[in-house]
C-alpha angles and dihedrals in degrees: 000000000000111000095008120145120261112279096017089121085090143302125272107302094031124102132233107238124240111245093022106073114098116198122242112251134215131235119229122259121199096217141012119261142186122243129150091214091062134070121214125208139166119283098230117217102225146077119313108234137178108214122206113201126190133164094253140267139147093330133047113299091211121046125180122206123191127225086257090055094253124142108250096170098105092051094061110044090160089070097051092107099055087114089067089074093058120104097201145042101278140354139179115208135191115214149113136273108228133183112214126213117173090351093301130101114262114193094189091054089052092051091051094048094248118147176321094011120192134182114237109203118204106157141032116216101172135014126184094338097316114117105216102192091109091053120093118259094248091061093045089051092048092052091046091055094047101043104035123063127199139233143153090301098042133043135171119242104244126204147149137256120237103351099092098149095052092045091051092051090051092049092049092047089058093049095249122155094249143269137299117213119202131184109242091225095047120132121217116261108187115217094004132110109225139181090231085078119048130181123209110193127207096228131174135207131223141176116238138168123248106234097173144310136252122242114252121239090223134039096292118118092243142000103216141337115255108223133206138184138182116264121215089274091055096252120139106242136178112271101178135271133275119216100169138056099065135082126218093268091056090046091057091048092051094048090052092046098047093064134208125351117265142162123307106275096198123111106248094024130255115351113244090228091070092062098216094292097117130116103208121212138178108286098235104113119086120207132183119233134186116223144165100231147329105254122227087254090061099255131127113246114224097345115194121197113243101173148287118300108202088167091068130079128222087250088067090063105086137151108235116249114252113268111273096019112135116222114247097019 
């Protein structure tokens, strides 16, 4: 179904098939904006999931399909009654599985299987045998609000129309991942990334030391940069690896600059996750990376290389202290 036109999952009276519906994807915008023809909602930090709801029968009445078309239903028994919120015979929803901690989404908690986990519904793809992908977003949203209730296991993704900048500022102030902007008249294009949907991420930047690089599996000069930072005790520790943000020309420049191979400079030795594929170098070059968050394990989540920073010192490359930790204790 990748690349198919909106609505080609079947005419009215046909069903979208479980395990075959790819979600529509958003392009990236560099900044928030205001526009009365767009709606703005939270970018939820979870797993994208297509939910199939039916009244019941010999099989499961709620089935959860991942973005990669895998069956996630057995992994989330607490969501098996999502269908109870449906006022109708059958529905196919687009949404996100989110783990909540303190009322906010926590991606690490979701990865570790910690709860509670809720389904956040933000689109309606089929209702009572009618495939709605050819309908504008505003109508799909209206039907979703009228025909699907809510509860501790299911919430609707709220948002605003027009005021994208203010909504983005509010999302950032709460520590959320960002905002998704959608044209109110947009159709649904399964499996395709379209400009009718735009994501504006709340990203951060950090200074880290290059400790080495992984060998590429193809002809590129390197696979990713291995990053390090100083922990609160002053030890150089593994902070993750960045495999995007540079072209082949920049890769060649970095390999020449980093110098000869040497021993692993990290406290504790080479991380098992790197699998022995690393060329270690002296940790003397500072780079700037863009990232989503520092995890509780002390790693950068989704770091992207943004360039060398010769104006910075190794002492500027530090892992943040855990929230609530008091300096000197």
